C-alpha positions as a Python dict, from the first residue, in 0.01 Angstrom:
ca = {
    (1, 'M'): (0, 0, 0),
    (2, 'A'): (314, 64, 26),
    (3, 'L'): (533, -199, 254),
    (4, 'I'): (740, 6, 555),
    (5, 'K'): (996, -130, 693),
    (6, 'R'): (975, -171, 1065),
    (7, 'N'): (1273, 9, 1260),
    (8, 'P'): (1329, -68, 1607),
    (9, 'S'): (1516, 208, 1661),
    (10, 'T'): (1310, 499, 1543),
    (11, 'E'): (1034, 362, 1758),
    (12, 'L'): (1306, 316, 2063),
    (13, 'E'): (1416, 704, 1933),
    (14, 'A'): (1017, 837, 1979),
    (15, 'W'): (917, 673, 2314),
    (16, 'N'): (1267, 764, 2514),
    (17, 'R'): (1116, 1124, 2374),
    (18, 'D'): (774, 1076, 2494),
    (19, 'L'): (890, 936, 2861),
    (20, 'P'): (1218, 1133, 3001),
    (21, 'G'): (1208, 896, 3295),
    (22, 'V'): (1381, 620, 3031),
    (23, 'R'): (1586, 855, 2892),
    (24, 'S'): (1759, 938, 3224),
    (25, 'L'): (1774, 574, 3316),
    (26, 'H'): (2028, 537, 2971),
    (27, 'S'): (2191, 788, 3093),
    (28, 'F'): (2234, 634, 3393),
    (29, 'Q'): (2363, 373, 3271),
    (30, 'R'): (2601, 508, 3046),
    (31, 'E'): (2743, 765, 3353),
    (32, 'M'): (2763, 430, 3570),
    (33, 'N'): (2934, 216, 3284),
    (34, 'R'): (3188, 539, 3238),
    (35, 'M'): (3232, 547, 3644),
    (36, 'L'): (3327, 138, 3654),
    (37, 'D'): (3571, 158, 3363),
    (38, 'Q'): (3740, 440, 3484),
    (39, 'F'): (3803, 289, 3868),
    (40, 'F'): (3860, -50, 3727),
    (41, 'G'): (4122, 77, 3487),
    (42, 'G'): (3936, 11, 3152),
    (43, 'D'): (3915, -369, 2972),
    (44, 'A'): (4213, -560, 3098),
    (45, 'F'): (4236, -674, 2742),
    (46, 'E'): (4272, -348, 2549),
    (47, 'D'): (4535, -300, 2341),
    (48, 'T'): (4716, -36, 2607),
    (49, 'G'): (5025, -177, 2671),
    (50, 'R'): (4923, -216, 3021),
    (51, 'M'): (4793, -485, 3257),
    (52, 'G'): (4426, -434, 3386),
    (53, 'V'): (4404, -673, 3631),
    (54, 'V'): (4630, -878, 3863),
    (55, 'F'): (4639, -1200, 3915),
    (56, 'S'): (4305, -1390, 4100),
    (57, 'P'): (4267, -1788, 4083),
    (58, 'A'): (3945, -1914, 4015),
    (59, 'V'): (3846, -2145, 4271),
    (60, 'D'): (3582, -2427, 4312),
    (61, 'F'): (3431, -2546, 4644),
    (62, 'S'): (3214, -2824, 4636),
    (63, 'E'): (3117, -3109, 4908),
    (64, 'T'): (3049, -3428, 4942),
    (65, 'K'): (2823, -3666, 5176),
    (66, 'D'): (3209, -3667, 5380),
    (67, 'S'): (3408, -3357, 5280),
    (68, 'Y'): (3459, -3037, 5168),
    (69, 'I'): (3653, -3011, 4838),
    (70, 'I'): (3780, -2655, 4735),
    (71, 'K'): (3991, -2618, 4417),
    (72, 'A'): (4178, -2342, 4345),
    (73, 'E'): (4425, -2280, 3946),
    (74, 'L'): (4732, -2124, 4014),
    (75, 'P'): (4908, -2165, 3663),
    (76, 'G'): (5232, -2105, 3626),
    (77, 'M'): (5280, -2141, 3973),
    (78, 'K'): (5542, -2320, 4184),
    (79, 'K'): (5399, -2493, 4516),
    (80, 'E'): (5659, -2284, 4743),
    (81, 'D'): (5475, -1971, 4636),
    (82, 'V'): (5128, -2030, 4785),
    (83, 'K'): (5027, -2015, 5161),
    (84, 'V'): (4725, -2193, 5319),
    (85, 'T'): (4552, -2155, 5652),
    (86, 'L'): (4261, -2194, 5887),
    (87, 'N'): (4136, -1953, 6092),
    (88, 'N'): (3757, -1980, 6257),
    (89, 'N'): (3613, -2197, 5945),
    (90, 'I'): (3777, -1935, 5720),
    (91, 'L'): (4010, -2144, 5468),
    (92, 'T'): (4258, -1854, 5306),
    (93, 'I'): (4507, -1928, 5038),
    (94, 'T'): (4770, -1688, 4970),
    (95, 'G'): (5069, -1618, 4764),
    (96, 'E'): (5228, -1468, 4460),
    (97, 'K'): (5209, -1523, 4072),
    (98, 'K'): (5584, -1341, 3979),
    (99, 'S'): (5559, -1159, 3620),
    (100, 'E'): (5855, -1278, 3361),
    (101, 'Y'): (5829, -998, 3206),
    (102, 'E'): (6111, -764, 3428),
    (103, 'K'): (6367, -803, 3135),
    (104, 'K'): (6363, -536, 2876),
    (105, 'E'): (6401, -769, 2575),
    (106, 'G'): (6178, -885, 2304),
    (107, 'N'): (5893, -680, 2133),
    (108, 'Y'): (5567, -792, 2275),
    (109, 'H'): (5272, -745, 2122),
    (110, 'R'): (5014, -855, 2366),
    (111, 'I'): (5003, -884, 2708),
    (112, 'E'): (4687, -1087, 2866),
    (113, 'R'): (4787, -1291, 3154),
    (114, 'S'): (4825, -1152, 3490),
    (115, 'F'): (5052, -1115, 3772),
    (116, 'G'): (5089, -1000, 4133),
    (117, 'A'): (4988, -1071, 4513),
    (118, 'F'): (4674, -1230, 4569),
    (119, 'E'): (4453, -1389, 4860),
    (120, 'R'): (4106, -1554, 4833),
    (121, 'S'): (3945, -1650, 5103),
    (122, 'I'): (3642, -1934, 5172),
    (123, 'S'): (3367, -1975, 5464),
    (124, 'I'): (3341, -2325, 5534),
    (125, 'P'): (2991, -2362, 5645),
    (126, 'G'): (3058, -2682, 5827),
    (127, 'A'): (3241, -2872, 6076),
    (128, 'F'): (3542, -3039, 5978),
    (129, 'K'): (3917, -3180, 6083),
    (130, 'P'): (4166, -2906, 6088),
    (131, 'D'): (4388, -3192, 6143),
    (132, 'A'): (4266, -3419, 5851),
    (133, 'V'): (4310, -3209, 5592),
    (134, 'D'): (4482, -3316, 5315),
    (135, 'A'): (4643, -3069, 5048),
    (136, 'K'): (4807, -3202, 4676),
    (137, 'Y'): (4937, -2980, 4439),
    (138, 'N'): (4961, -3118, 4103),
    (139, 'E'): (4986, -2933, 3746),
    (140, 'G'): (4898, -2577, 3875),
    (141, 'L'): (4557, -2719, 4026),
    (142, 'L'): (4605, -2709, 4436),
    (143, 'T'): (4332, -2936, 4554),
    (144, 'L'): (4246, -2943, 4912),
    (145, 'T'): (4033, -3169, 5142),
    (146, 'L'): (3819, -3127, 5447),
    (147, 'P'): (3708, -3419, 5601),
    (148, 'K'): (3372, -3360, 5803),
    (149, 'T'): (3323, -3456, 6111),
    (150, 'E'): (3031, -3676, 6188),
    (151, 'E'): (2803, -3380, 6321),
    (152, 'S'): (2812, -3172, 6034),
    (153, 'K'): (2752, -3491, 5799),
    (154, 'Q'): (2423, -3537, 5673),
    (155, 'K'): (2197, -3750, 5818),
    (156, 'L'): (1862, -3981, 5671),
    (157, 'I'): (1612, -3950, 5872),
    (158, 'E'): (1272, -4150, 5833),
    (159, 'V'): (948, -4060, 5806),
    (160, 'K'): (683, -4258, 5895),
    (161, 'V'): (317, -4278, 5783),
    (162, 'K'): (4, -4365, 5989),
}
């Protein structure tokens, strides 16, 4: 008796050959990946000498008993470059992260940081007090606190069992 090492790729090839529907799914997936790469300009971290993405800040949105809290990471930006607006329970953060690479001095081997104008909109799910919104900006972190109205705060209702 001889031991034969199992080769999953050979088994997969036989499976694909016997089931043409699976083969078409694989080609569909490859084609979709190709089209998405083409649409979005490929991998943003490729060594192409260009940036493939524009800046979009990371945002956390949380809720406490008394308020909604939004934190946006805006590294390297000045508070003057950021604008926050409220309209119909939609909070919008806009701004522009300016590029440092306009000068042709120095030999850059890799540019991975992204720059450009951005806009992030967040729908606030409940009522809040727009006149009491608190905004703080410290070391690239924008923190917005939106105090809830009394109507939007959760209330605990005790259920009595008879």
